[in-house]
VMD Tcl script that builds the backbone (N, CA, C; Angstrom):
set m [mol new atoms 504]
animate dup $m
set s [atomselect $m all]
$s set {name element resname resid chain x y z} {
  {N N MET 1 A 24.539 27.306 14.010}
  {CA C MET 1 A 24.554 26.408 12.882}
  {C C MET 1 A 24.446 24.979 13.406}
  {N N LYS 2 A 23.550 24.216 12.786}
  {CA C LYS 2 A 23.318 22.839 13.198}
  {C C LYS 2 A 24.202 21.906 12.372}
  {N N ILE 3 A 24.876 21.015 13.054}
  {CA C ILE 3 A 25.741 20.046 12.384}
  {C C ILE 3 A 24.976 18.735 12.269}
  {N N LEU 4 A 24.914 18.219 11.059}
  {CA C LEU 4 A 24.231 16.957 10.834}
  {C C LEU 4 A 25.121 15.805 11.262}
  {N N LYS 5 A 24.514 14.850 11.948}
  {CA C LYS 5 A 25.250 13.671 12.375}
  {C C LYS 5 A 25.159 12.621 11.271}
  {N N LEU 6 A 26.286 12.114 10.883}
  {CA C LEU 6 A 26.341 11.090 9.847}
  {C C LEU 6 A 25.979 9.750 10.465}
  {N N GLU 7 A 24.961 9.117 9.897}
  {CA C GLU 7 A 24.546 7.808 10.393}
  {C C GLU 7 A 25.573 6.760 9.989}
  {N N PRO 8 A 25.974 5.932 10.934}
  {CA C PRO 8 A 26.935 4.895 10.564}
  {C C PRO 8 A 26.261 3.835 9.698}
  {N N GLY 9 A 26.892 3.468 8.635}
  {CA C GLY 9 A 26.392 2.412 7.771}
  {C C GLY 9 A 27.471 1.366 7.613}
  {N N SER 10 A 27.078 0.223 7.158}
  {CA C SER 10 A 28.076 -0.823 7.006}
  {C C SER 10 A 28.628 -0.814 5.588}
  {N N VAL 11 A 29.849 -1.213 5.483}
  {CA C VAL 11 A 30.496 -1.309 4.176}
  {C C VAL 11 A 29.813 -2.396 3.350}
  {N N LEU 12 A 29.450 -3.503 3.998}
  {CA C LEU 12 A 28.781 -4.591 3.292}
  {C C LEU 12 A 27.456 -4.121 2.706}
  {N N GLY 13 A 26.676 -3.380 3.486}
  {CA C GLY 13 A 25.402 -2.872 2.989}
  {C C GLY 13 A 25.585 -1.953 1.797}
  {N N GLY 14 A 26.595 -1.087 1.857}
  {CA C GLY 14 A 26.881 -0.201 0.734}
  {C C GLY 14 A 27.330 -0.964 -0.496}
  {N N MET 15 A 28.175 -1.978 -0.285}
  {CA C MET 15 A 28.645 -2.788 -1.411}
  {C C MET 15 A 27.488 -3.525 -2.076}
  {N N LEU 16 A 26.601 -4.089 -1.266}
  {CA C LEU 16 A 25.476 -4.826 -1.830}
  {C C LEU 16 A 24.484 -3.896 -2.519}
  {N N LEU 17 A 24.338 -2.680 -2.012}
  {CA C LEU 17 A 23.451 -1.715 -2.660}
  {C C LEU 17 A 23.991 -1.328 -4.037}
  {N N ILE 18 A 25.280 -1.082 -4.118}
  {CA C ILE 18 A 25.891 -0.757 -5.413}
  {C C ILE 18 A 25.828 -1.970 -6.340}
  {N N ALA 19 A 26.121 -3.150 -5.816}
  {CA C ALA 19 A 26.068 -4.358 -6.645}
  {C C ALA 19 A 24.656 -4.603 -7.156}
  {N N GLY 20 A 23.659 -4.415 -6.298}
  {CA C GLY 20 A 22.275 -4.603 -6.722}
  {C C GLY 20 A 21.856 -3.611 -7.781}
  {N N SER 21 A 22.370 -2.397 -7.676}
  {CA C SER 21 A 22.042 -1.378 -8.676}
  {C C SER 21 A 22.743 -1.659 -9.999}
  {N N CYS 22 A 23.961 -2.155 -9.936}
  {CA C CYS 22 A 24.738 -2.383 -11.162}
  {C C CYS 22 A 24.401 -3.704 -11.833}
  {N N ILE 23 A 24.218 -4.735 -11.052}
  {CA C ILE 23 A 24.050 -6.067 -11.624}
  {C C ILE 23 A 22.593 -6.313 -11.981}
  {N N GLY 24 A 21.727 -6.310 -10.990}
  {CA C GLY 24 A 20.310 -6.502 -11.231}
  {C C GLY 24 A 19.979 -7.900 -11.713}
  {N N ALA 25 A 18.777 -8.039 -12.228}
  {CA C ALA 25 A 18.277 -9.337 -12.663}
  {C C ALA 25 A 18.917 -9.795 -13.965}
  {N N GLY 26 A 19.564 -8.892 -14.681}
  {CA C GLY 26 A 20.236 -9.275 -15.915}
  {C C GLY 26 A 21.334 -10.290 -15.687}
  {N N MET 27 A 21.865 -10.326 -14.451}
  {CA C MET 27 A 22.907 -11.292 -14.112}
  {C C MET 27 A 22.383 -12.716 -14.286}
  {N N LEU 28 A 21.104 -12.923 -14.023}
  {CA C LEU 28 A 20.517 -14.244 -14.186}
  {C C LEU 28 A 19.901 -14.419 -15.570}
  {N N GLY 29 A 19.282 -13.370 -16.072}
  {CA C GLY 29 A 18.541 -13.478 -17.326}
  {C C GLY 29 A 19.407 -13.592 -18.565}
  {N N LEU 30 A 20.480 -12.814 -18.634}
  {CA C LEU 30 A 21.308 -12.825 -19.846}
  {C C LEU 30 A 21.960 -14.178 -20.118}
  {N N PRO 31 A 22.598 -14.816 -19.145}
  {CA C PRO 31 A 23.198 -16.127 -19.451}
  {C C PRO 31 A 22.169 -17.180 -19.848}
  {N N VAL 32 A 20.986 -17.137 -19.241}
  {CA C VAL 32 A 19.957 -18.123 -19.579}
  {C C VAL 32 A 19.477 -17.919 -21.011}
  {N N LEU 33 A 19.196 -16.676 -21.385}
  {CA C LEU 33 A 18.734 -16.404 -22.750}
  {C C LEU 33 A 19.839 -16.615 -23.779}
  {N N LEU 34 A 21.061 -16.218 -23.438}
  {CA C LEU 34 A 22.168 -16.419 -24.372}
  {C C LEU 34 A 22.504 -17.895 -24.538}
  {N N GLY 35 A 22.210 -18.698 -23.528}
  {CA C GLY 35 A 22.485 -20.121 -23.607}
  {C C GLY 35 A 21.745 -20.795 -24.748}
  {N N LEU 36 A 20.624 -20.209 -25.166}
  {CA C LEU 36 A 19.855 -20.776 -26.272}
  {C C LEU 36 A 20.590 -20.649 -27.605}
  {N N THR 37 A 21.527 -19.709 -27.693}
  {CA C THR 37 A 22.274 -19.523 -28.941}
  {C C THR 37 A 23.442 -20.492 -29.071}
  {N N GLY 38 A 23.800 -21.157 -27.999}
  {CA C GLY 38 A 24.943 -22.060 -28.020}
  {C C GLY 38 A 26.080 -21.512 -27.178}
  {N N PHE 39 A 27.032 -22.371 -26.870}
  {CA C PHE 39 A 28.111 -21.994 -25.958}
  {C C PHE 39 A 29.011 -20.909 -26.539}
  {N N PHE 40 A 29.553 -21.134 -27.726}
  {CA C PHE 40 A 30.533 -20.192 -28.278}
  {C C PHE 40 A 29.920 -18.845 -28.669}
  {N N PRO 41 A 28.735 -18.811 -29.292}
  {CA C PRO 41 A 28.133 -17.493 -29.534}
  {C C PRO 41 A 27.820 -16.742 -28.235}
  {N N SER 42 A 27.417 -17.481 -27.205}
  {CA C SER 42 A 27.143 -16.845 -25.911}
  {C C SER 42 A 28.405 -16.243 -25.318}
  {N N ILE 43 A 29.485 -17.007 -25.357}
  {CA C ILE 43 A 30.759 -16.506 -24.833}
  {C C ILE 43 A 31.193 -15.268 -25.604}
  {N N LEU 44 A 31.052 -15.308 -26.927}
  {CA C LEU 44 A 31.446 -14.165 -27.753}
  {C C LEU 44 A 30.615 -12.924 -27.411}
  {N N LEU 45 A 29.302 -13.075 -27.294}
  {CA C LEU 45 A 28.439 -11.933 -26.977}
  {C C LEU 45 A 28.716 -11.387 -25.581}
  {N N LEU 46 A 28.916 -12.274 -24.612}
  {CA C LEU 46 A 29.239 -11.810 -23.258}
  {C C LEU 46 A 30.603 -11.125 -23.226}
  {N N LEU 47 A 31.559 -11.636 -23.986}
  {CA C LEU 47 A 32.881 -11.012 -24.053}
  {C C LEU 47 A 32.800 -9.621 -24.688}
  {N N ILE 48 A 32.021 -9.487 -25.753}
  {CA C ILE 48 A 31.837 -8.173 -26.379}
  {C C ILE 48 A 31.186 -7.206 -25.398}
  {N N SER 49 A 30.175 -7.672 -24.670}
  {CA C SER 49 A 29.518 -6.821 -23.666}
  {C C SER 49 A 30.502 -6.408 -22.583}
  {N N TRP 50 A 31.311 -7.353 -22.137}
  {CA C TRP 50 A 32.296 -7.045 -21.094}
  {C C TRP 50 A 33.291 -5.994 -21.570}
  {N N VAL 51 A 33.796 -6.154 -22.799}
  {CA C VAL 51 A 34.759 -5.186 -23.340}
  {C C VAL 51 A 34.119 -3.804 -23.431}
  {N N PHE 52 A 32.903 -3.732 -23.934}
  {CA C PHE 52 A 32.207 -2.452 -24.053}
  {C C PHE 52 A 32.026 -1.791 -22.687}
  {N N MET 53 A 31.569 -2.563 -21.693}
  {CA C MET 53 A 31.354 -1.997 -20.354}
  {C C MET 53 A 32.671 -1.585 -19.704}
  {N N THR 54 A 33.726 -2.361 -19.913}
  {CA C THR 54 A 35.027 -2.016 -19.337}
  {C C THR 54 A 35.565 -0.725 -19.941}
  {N N PHE 55 A 35.491 -0.601 -21.260}
  {CA C PHE 55 A 35.956 0.637 -21.897}
  {C C PHE 55 A 35.119 1.833 -21.468}
  {N N THR 56 A 33.818 1.634 -21.317}
  {CA C THR 56 A 32.959 2.724 -20.850}
  {C C THR 56 A 33.366 3.160 -19.450}
  {N N ALA 57 A 33.615 2.199 -18.569}
  {CA C ALA 57 A 34.039 2.535 -17.203}
  {C C ALA 57 A 35.386 3.250 -17.206}
  {N N LEU 58 A 36.315 2.790 -18.038}
  {CA C LEU 58 A 37.623 3.447 -18.110}
  {C C LEU 58 A 37.510 4.873 -18.649}
  {N N LEU 59 A 36.631 5.083 -19.616}
  {CA C LEU 59 A 36.410 6.440 -20.124}
  {C C LEU 59 A 35.816 7.342 -19.047}
  {N N LEU 60 A 34.880 6.811 -18.264}
  {CA C LEU 60 A 34.301 7.600 -17.170}
  {C C LEU 60 A 35.349 7.942 -16.120}
  {N N ILE 61 A 36.223 6.996 -15.820}
  {CA C ILE 61 A 37.296 7.276 -14.862}
  {C C ILE 61 A 38.224 8.357 -15.409}
  {N N GLU 62 A 38.533 8.280 -16.697}
  {CA C GLU 62 A 39.406 9.279 -17.317}
  {C C GLU 62 A 38.790 10.674 -17.244}
  {N N VAL 63 A 37.530 10.789 -17.611}
  {CA C VAL 63 A 36.863 12.095 -17.571}
  {C C VAL 63 A 36.742 12.578 -16.132}
  {N N ASN 64 A 36.444 11.677 -15.224}
  {CA C ASN 64 A 36.329 12.042 -13.810}
  {C C ASN 64 A 37.654 12.580 -13.279}
  {N N GLY 65 A 38.759 12.055 -13.778}
  {CA C GLY 65 A 40.071 12.514 -13.339}
  {C C GLY 65 A 40.404 13.929 -13.775}
  {N N TRP 66 A 39.692 14.466 -14.754}
  {CA C TRP 66 A 39.926 15.835 -15.211}
  {C C TRP 66 A 39.419 16.872 -14.217}
  {N N PHE 67 A 38.534 16.448 -13.313}
  {CA C PHE 67 A 37.901 17.396 -12.396}
  {C C PHE 67 A 38.502 17.247 -11.006}
  {N N TYR 68 A 38.676 18.367 -10.342}
  {CA C TYR 68 A 39.259 18.347 -9.004}
  {C C TYR 68 A 38.191 18.291 -7.922}
  {N N GLU 69 A 36.979 18.692 -8.250}
  {CA C GLU 69 A 35.897 18.628 -7.272}
  {C C GLU 69 A 35.077 17.359 -7.514}
  {N N ARG 70 A 34.166 17.094 -6.601}
  {CA C ARG 70 A 33.313 15.921 -6.736}
  {C C ARG 70 A 32.344 16.136 -7.890}
  {N N VAL 71 A 32.236 15.149 -8.741}
  {CA C VAL 71 A 31.357 15.253 -9.902}
  {C C VAL 71 A 30.588 13.948 -10.087}
  {N N ASN 72 A 29.522 14.031 -10.864}
  {CA C ASN 72 A 28.788 12.853 -11.286}
  {C C ASN 72 A 28.657 12.905 -12.803}
  {N N ILE 73 A 27.968 11.966 -13.385}
  {CA C ILE 73 A 27.893 11.912 -14.845}
  {C C ILE 73 A 27.201 13.152 -15.406}
  {N N ILE 74 A 26.161 13.610 -14.737}
  {CA C ILE 74 A 25.430 14.784 -15.219}
  {C C ILE 74 A 26.321 16.027 -15.178}
  {N N SER 75 A 27.006 16.233 -14.059}
  {CA C SER 75 A 27.856 17.429 -13.961}
  {C C SER 75 A 29.066 17.332 -14.895}
  {N N MET 76 A 29.586 16.120 -15.112}
  {CA C MET 76 A 30.686 15.967 -16.070}
  {C C MET 76 A 30.220 16.313 -17.481}
  {N N ALA 77 A 29.027 15.847 -17.844}
  {CA C ALA 77 A 28.498 16.165 -19.178}
  {C C ALA 77 A 28.255 17.657 -19.312}
  {N N GLY 78 A 27.774 18.288 -18.238}
  {CA C GLY 78 A 27.538 19.727 -18.281}
  {C C GLY 78 A 28.817 20.519 -18.451}
  {N N LYS 79 A 29.876 20.102 -17.757}
  {CA C LYS 79 A 31.148 20.826 -17.855}
  {C C LYS 79 A 31.877 20.524 -19.163}
  {N N ALA 80 A 31.694 19.325 -19.690}
  {CA C ALA 80 A 32.382 18.962 -20.927}
  {C C ALA 80 A 31.635 19.437 -22.176}
  {N N PHE 81 A 30.292 19.399 -22.135}
  {CA C PHE 81 A 29.502 19.700 -23.331}
  {C C PHE 81 A 28.559 20.884 -23.163}
  {N N GLY 82 A 28.622 21.551 -22.024}
  {CA C GLY 82 A 27.774 22.714 -21.809}
  {C C GLY 82 A 26.365 22.343 -21.374}
  {N N ARG 83 A 25.503 23.333 -21.425}
  {CA C ARG 83 A 24.123 23.155 -20.965}
  {C C ARG 83 A 23.393 22.080 -21.771}
  {N N ALA 84 A 23.622 22.037 -23.077}
  {CA C ALA 84 A 22.962 21.039 -23.925}
  {C C ALA 84 A 23.374 19.624 -23.516}
  {N N GLY 85 A 24.656 19.418 -23.218}
  {CA C GLY 85 A 25.118 18.106 -22.773}
  {C C GLY 85 A 24.495 17.694 -21.459}
  {N N LYS 86 A 24.343 18.667 -20.564}
  {CA C LYS 86 A 23.726 18.380 -19.271}
  {C C LYS 86 A 22.256 17.995 -19.448}
  {N N ILE 87 A 21.544 18.715 -20.298}
  {CA C ILE 87 A 20.127 18.411 -20.541}
  {C C ILE 87 A 19.975 17.045 -21.199}
  {N N ILE 88 A 20.818 16.757 -22.183}
  {CA C ILE 88 A 20.755 15.454 -22.853}
  {C C ILE 88 A 21.065 14.330 -21.869}
  {N N SER 89 A 22.042 14.528 -20.986}
  {CA C SER 89 A 22.370 13.517 -19.976}
  {C C SER 89 A 21.194 13.278 -19.044}
  {N N TRP 90 A 20.549 14.346 -18.609}
  {CA C TRP 90 A 19.375 14.204 -17.745}
  {C C TRP 90 A 18.277 13.420 -18.449}
  {N N ILE 91 A 18.009 13.761 -19.702}
  {CA C ILE 91 A 16.953 13.071 -20.447}
  {C C ILE 91 A 17.293 11.590 -20.602}
  {N N LEU 92 A 18.543 11.283 -20.932}
  {CA C LEU 92 A 18.946 9.882 -21.087}
  {C C LEU 92 A 18.859 9.117 -19.771}
  {N N TYR 93 A 19.268 9.762 -18.671}
  {CA C TYR 93 A 19.163 9.105 -17.372}
  {C C TYR 93 A 17.715 8.850 -16.993}
  {N N LEU 94 A 16.861 9.837 -17.191}
  {CA C LEU 94 A 15.444 9.652 -16.881}
  {C C LEU 94 A 14.841 8.550 -17.738}
  {N N PHE 95 A 15.192 8.516 -19.016}
  {CA C PHE 95 A 14.695 7.473 -19.903}
  {C C PHE 95 A 15.183 6.097 -19.461}
  {N N LEU 96 A 16.466 5.997 -19.110}
  {CA C LEU 96 A 17.030 4.726 -18.660}
  {C C LEU 96 A 16.304 4.214 -17.418}
  {N N PHE 97 A 16.171 5.066 -16.412}
  {CA C PHE 97 A 15.565 4.601 -15.167}
  {C C PHE 97 A 14.069 4.376 -15.297}
  {N N TYR 98 A 13.400 5.144 -16.152}
  {CA C TYR 98 A 11.990 4.878 -16.418}
  {C C TYR 98 A 11.840 3.520 -17.094}
  {N N SER 99 A 12.696 3.220 -18.059}
  {CA C SER 99 A 12.649 1.929 -18.751}
  {C C SER 99 A 12.909 0.779 -17.784}
  {N N LEU 100 A 13.901 0.948 -16.916}
  {CA C LEU 100 A 14.192 -0.094 -15.926}
  {C C LEU 100 A 13.024 -0.292 -14.971}
  {N N LEU 101 A 12.427 0.802 -14.539}
  {CA C LEU 101 A 11.290 0.722 -13.629}
  {C C LEU 101 A 10.126 -0.014 -14.274}
  {N N VAL 102 A 9.809 0.326 -15.510}
  {CA C VAL 102 A 8.719 -0.342 -16.223}
  {C C VAL 102 A 9.033 -1.827 -16.403}
  {N N ALA 103 A 10.262 -2.149 -16.775}
  {CA C ALA 103 A 10.638 -3.549 -16.992}
  {C C ALA 103 A 10.532 -4.355 -15.701}
  {N N TYR 104 A 11.022 -3.803 -14.589}
  {CA C TYR 104 A 10.953 -4.527 -13.321}
  {C C TYR 104 A 9.518 -4.682 -12.843}
  {N N ILE 105 A 8.714 -3.652 -12.977}
  {CA C ILE 105 A 7.326 -3.746 -12.522}
  {C C ILE 105 A 6.556 -4.750 -13.372}
  {N N ALA 106 A 6.722 -4.701 -14.683}
  {CA C ALA 106 A 6.021 -5.640 -15.562}
  {C C ALA 106 A 6.494 -7.075 -15.324}
  {N N GLY 107 A 7.801 -7.256 -15.228}
  {CA C GLY 107 A 8.336 -8.598 -14.997}
  {C C GLY 107 A 7.942 -9.167 -13.651}
  {N N SER 108 A 7.950 -8.332 -12.630}
  {CA C SER 108 A 7.578 -8.815 -11.300}
  {C C SER 108 A 6.096 -9.119 -11.226}
  {N N GLY 109 A 5.269 -8.341 -11.929}
  {CA C GLY 109 A 3.838 -8.631 -11.950}
  {C C GLY 109 A 3.559 -9.978 -12.578}
  {N N LYS 110 A 4.243 -10.260 -13.660}
  {CA C LYS 110 A 4.085 -11.551 -14.331}
  {C C LYS 110 A 4.560 -12.690 -13.434}
  {N N LEU 111 A 5.708 -12.512 -12.811}
  {CA C LEU 111 A 6.266 -13.538 -11.936}
  {C C LEU 111 A 5.386 -13.758 -10.709}
  {N N PHE 112 A 4.958 -12.667 -10.094}
  {CA C PHE 112 A 4.140 -12.751 -8.882}
  {C C PHE 112 A 2.807 -13.437 -9.168}
  {N N SER 113 A 2.168 -13.107 -10.292}
  {CA C SER 113 A 0.873 -13.713 -10.606}
  {C C SER 113 A 1.008 -15.199 -10.920}
  {N N SER 114 A 2.164 -15.629 -11.418}
  {CA C SER 114 A 2.344 -17.051 -11.726}
  {C C SER 114 A 2.559 -17.893 -10.471}
  {N N PHE 115 A 3.006 -17.280 -9.369}
  {CA C PHE 115 A 3.245 -18.029 -8.139}
  {C C PHE 115 A 2.003 -18.164 -7.269}
  {N N LEU 116 A 1.008 -17.345 -7.489}
  {CA C LEU 116 A -0.183 -17.393 -6.652}
  {C C LEU 116 A -1.042 -18.598 -7.011}
  {N N PRO 117 A -1.694 -19.212 -6.002}
  {CA C PRO 117 A -2.519 -20.389 -6.281}
  {C C PRO 117 A -3.852 -20.046 -6.952}
  {N N PHE 118 A -4.173 -18.775 -7.050}
  {CA C PHE 118 A -5.423 -18.357 -7.688}
  {C C PHE 118 A -5.095 -17.391 -8.824}
  {N N ALA 119 A -6.048 -17.241 -9.725}
  {CA C ALA 119 A -5.816 -16.386 -10.896}
  {C C ALA 119 A -5.905 -14.914 -10.505}
  {N N ILE 120 A -4.920 -14.156 -10.932}
  {CA C ILE 120 A -4.913 -12.717 -10.693}
  {C C ILE 120 A -4.281 -12.046 -11.910}
  {N N SER 121 A -4.790 -10.901 -12.238}
  {CA C SER 121 A -4.271 -10.158 -13.381}
  {C C SER 121 A -2.826 -9.739 -13.127}
  {N N GLN 122 A -2.028 -9.720 -14.191}
  {CA C GLN 122 A -0.646 -9.259 -14.054}
  {C C GLN 122 A -0.596 -7.790 -13.666}
  {N N ASN 123 A -1.570 -7.023 -14.114}
  {CA C ASN 123 A -1.611 -5.607 -13.739}
  {C C ASN 123 A -1.842 -5.439 -12.242}
  {N N ILE 124 A -2.752 -6.233 -11.694}
  {CA C ILE 124 A -3.034 -6.161 -10.255}
  {C C ILE 124 A -1.818 -6.616 -9.460}
  {N N SER 125 A -1.180 -7.687 -9.895}
  {CA C SER 125 A 0.004 -8.152 -9.170}
  {C C SER 125 A 1.148 -7.146 -9.287}
  {N N SER 126 A 1.234 -6.417 -10.390}
  {CA C SER 126 A 2.234 -5.348 -10.508}
  {C C SER 126 A 1.952 -4.234 -9.513}
  {N N ILE 127 A 0.686 -3.918 -9.322}
  {CA C ILE 127 A 0.314 -2.891 -8.340}
  {C C ILE 127 A 0.701 -3.349 -6.938}
  {N N PHE 128 A 0.459 -4.631 -6.612}
  {CA C PHE 128 A 0.868 -5.152 -5.300}
  {C C PHE 128 A 2.383 -5.064 -5.121}
  {N N PHE 129 A 3.126 -5.353 -6.177}
  {CA C PHE 129 A 4.585 -5.255 -6.134}
  {C C PHE 129 A 5.017 -3.830 -5.808}
  {N N VAL 130 A 4.431 -2.856 -6.488}
  {CA C VAL 130 A 4.781 -1.451 -6.258}
  {C C VAL 130 A 4.416 -1.032 -4.841}
  {N N ILE 131 A 3.248 -1.430 -4.368}
  {CA C ILE 131 A 2.831 -1.072 -3.005}
  {C C ILE 131 A 3.762 -1.708 -1.981}
  {N N PHE 132 A 4.085 -2.989 -2.165}
  {CA C PHE 132 A 4.953 -3.694 -1.215}
  {C C PHE 132 A 6.309 -3.003 -1.085}
  {N N PHE 133 A 6.961 -2.750 -2.219}
  {CA C PHE 133 A 8.282 -2.124 -2.145}
  {C C PHE 133 A 8.199 -0.637 -1.837}
  {N N GLY 134 A 7.091 -0.007 -2.168}
  {CA C GLY 134 A 6.886 1.385 -1.774}
  {C C GLY 134 A 6.820 1.529 -0.269}
  {N N VAL 135 A 6.169 0.581 0.395}
  {CA C VAL 135 A 6.099 0.593 1.863}
  {C C VAL 135 A 7.488 0.390 2.455}
  {N N ILE 136 A 8.271 -0.504 1.875}
  {CA C ILE 136 A 9.635 -0.729 2.362}
  {C C ILE 136 A 10.457 0.549 2.255}
  {N N VAL 137 A 10.377 1.227 1.123}
  {CA C VAL 137 A 11.128 2.474 0.940}
  {C C VAL 137 A 10.624 3.546 1.894}
  {N N TYR 138 A 9.320 3.584 2.127}
  {CA C TYR 138 A 8.735 4.595 3.007}
  {C C TYR 138 A 9.299 4.500 4.427}
  {N N PHE 139 A 9.558 3.293 4.904}
  {CA C PHE 139 A 10.000 3.122 6.290}
  {C C PHE 139 A 11.491 3.348 6.501}
  {N N GLY 140 A 12.226 3.705 5.488}
  {CA C GLY 140 A 13.583 4.177 5.715}
  {C C GLY 140 A 14.696 3.283 5.225}
  {N N THR 141 A 15.892 3.814 5.424}
  {CA C THR 141 A 17.078 3.181 4.851}
  {C C THR 141 A 17.457 1.870 5.530}
  {N N LYS 142 A 17.164 1.730 6.816}
  {CA C LYS 142 A 17.533 0.473 7.487}
  {C C LYS 142 A 16.764 -0.702 6.899}
  {N N ILE 143 A 15.478 -0.503 6.660}
  {CA C ILE 143 A 14.675 -1.584 6.088}
  {C C ILE 143 A 15.058 -1.820 4.627}
  {N N VAL 144 A 15.350 -0.745 3.895}
  {CA C VAL 144 A 15.803 -0.893 2.509}
  {C C VAL 144 A 17.122 -1.659 2.473}
  {N N ASP 145 A 18.040 -1.327 3.377}
  {CA C ASP 145 A 19.332 -2.015 3.436}
  {C C ASP 145 A 19.137 -3.494 3.738}
  {N N PHE 146 A 18.294 -3.802 4.716}
  {CA C PHE 146 A 18.036 -5.196 5.079}
  {C C PHE 146 A 17.385 -5.946 3.913}
  {N N SER 147 A 16.390 -5.325 3.276}
  {CA C SER 147 A 15.714 -5.961 2.139}
  {C C SER 147 A 16.683 -6.183 0.985}
  {N N ASN 148 A 17.525 -5.197 0.731}
  {CA C ASN 148 A 18.507 -5.330 -0.348}
  {C C ASN 148 A 19.489 -6.454 -0.053}
  {N N ARG 149 A 19.882 -6.597 1.203}
  {CA C ARG 149 A 20.782 -7.706 1.564}
  {C C ARG 149 A 20.128 -9.049 1.283}
  {N N LEU 150 A 18.856 -9.182 1.672}
  {CA C LEU 150 A 18.150 -10.439 1.420}
  {C C LEU 150 A 18.038 -10.721 -0.076}
  {N N LEU 151 A 17.689 -9.705 -0.849}
  {CA C LEU 151 A 17.554 -9.894 -2.291}
  {C C LEU 151 A 18.891 -10.241 -2.942}
  {N N MET 152 A 19.963 -9.595 -2.511}
  {CA C MET 152 A 21.279 -9.885 -3.089}
  {C C MET 152 A 21.772 -11.270 -2.683}
  {N N ILE 153 A 21.494 -11.682 -1.458}
  {CA C ILE 153 A 21.851 -13.044 -1.049}
  {C C ILE 153 A 21.088 -14.045 -1.910}
  {N N GLY 154 A 19.795 -13.778 -2.146}
  {CA C GLY 154 A 19.001 -14.637 -3.027}
  {C C GLY 154 A 19.548 -14.674 -4.437}
  {N N LEU 155 A 19.984 -13.525 -4.940}
  {CA C LEU 155 A 20.561 -13.447 -6.284}
  {C C LEU 155 A 21.855 -14.251 -6.366}
  {N N ILE 156 A 22.705 -14.111 -5.371}
  {CA C ILE 156 A 23.988 -14.825 -5.365}
  {C C ILE 156 A 23.769 -16.328 -5.241}
  {N N VAL 157 A 22.856 -16.742 -4.360}
  {CA C VAL 157 A 22.570 -18.168 -4.189}
  {C C VAL 157 A 21.997 -18.748 -5.479}
  {N N THR 158 A 21.066 -18.032 -6.102}
  {CA C THR 158 A 20.484 -18.496 -7.361}
  {C C THR 158 A 21.545 -18.616 -8.444}
  {N N TYR 159 A 22.418 -17.642 -8.517}
  {CA C TYR 159 A 23.498 -17.666 -9.511}
  {C C TYR 159 A 24.417 -18.865 -9.273}
  {N N LEU 160 A 24.785 -19.109 -8.022}
  {CA C LEU 160 A 25.649 -20.250 -7.716}
  {C C LEU 160 A 24.954 -21.573 -8.020}
  {N N LEU 161 A 23.645 -21.666 -7.738}
  {CA C LEU 161 A 22.903 -22.875 -8.080}
  {C C LEU 161 A 22.887 -23.096 -9.593}
  {N N MET 162 A 22.728 -22.006 -10.338}
  {CA C MET 162 A 22.743 -22.128 -11.801}
  {C C MET 162 A 24.094 -22.629 -12.298}
  {N N ILE 163 A 25.165 -22.150 -11.680}
  {CA C ILE 163 A 26.506 -22.530 -12.134}
  {C C ILE 163 A 26.841 -23.965 -11.745}
  {N N PHE 164 A 26.647 -24.303 -10.481}
  {CA C PHE 164 A 27.137 -25.588 -9.989}
  {C C PHE 164 A 26.163 -26.742 -10.183}
  {N N LEU 165 A 24.867 -26.467 -10.214}
  {CA C LEU 165 A 23.901 -27.548 -10.356}
  {C C LEU 165 A 23.190 -27.543 -11.700}
  {N N GLY 166 A 23.396 -26.501 -12.472}
  {CA C GLY 166 A 22.734 -26.419 -13.769}
  {C C GLY 166 A 21.253 -26.140 -13.670}
  {N N ILE 167 A 20.814 -25.578 -12.543}
  {CA C ILE 167 A 19.395 -25.262 -12.353}
  {C C ILE 167 A 19.101 -23.941 -13.036}
  {N N SER 168 A 18.058 -23.925 -13.849}
  {CA C SER 168 A 17.691 -22.663 -14.507}
  {C C SER 168 A 16.278 -22.254 -14.149}
}
mol reanalyze $m
mol bondsrecalc $m
mol representation Tube
mol addrep $m
C-alpha cells in the first residue's frame, strides 16, 4: 500500500485562499455602489446583509454539529433532506459557481479591454483572461497560491486606499 505524502502548505496561503473565495470583488464593488444611495441607507443595507450572512453561518455550524463525521454542505443536505435535498444542493451550487464564473469573466473582459491602448473586443479580452488564468491553474498549486497572494494583497491595498484616501 502506497502512503501519500502530504505537501506542506502555509497557513497564510490557506487563509488567503479562503478569504479570496469568500470575499471576492464584492468587497470593493458593494460599498462603492451602495455609496450612491447615501450613508445611512448604505449602512442599513450592509447591516442587513451582515445579519443574514451571520445567521446563515450559525445555522450551518449548528447543522454541522449534528454530524460526527466530516461533512460538507452537499452531504449535510443529503443526510437532512434525502436524495432530493442532495440533488437540489448540487444544482444550486453549480448554478452559483456558473453565475460567478460568468460574472468574473465578463467583468474582467470589460476591465481588461479598457486598459489596453488599442481597441479590442470585450469577448476577445475575456478569452485572454480565461487563457491567462487557465495557464496559472494548469501549472499547479504553488503558482495558484502565489497568484492568489498577489491578488489578495492587491485587494487589501485597494480596500485600504478606498477607506483612508477616499479613492474609488
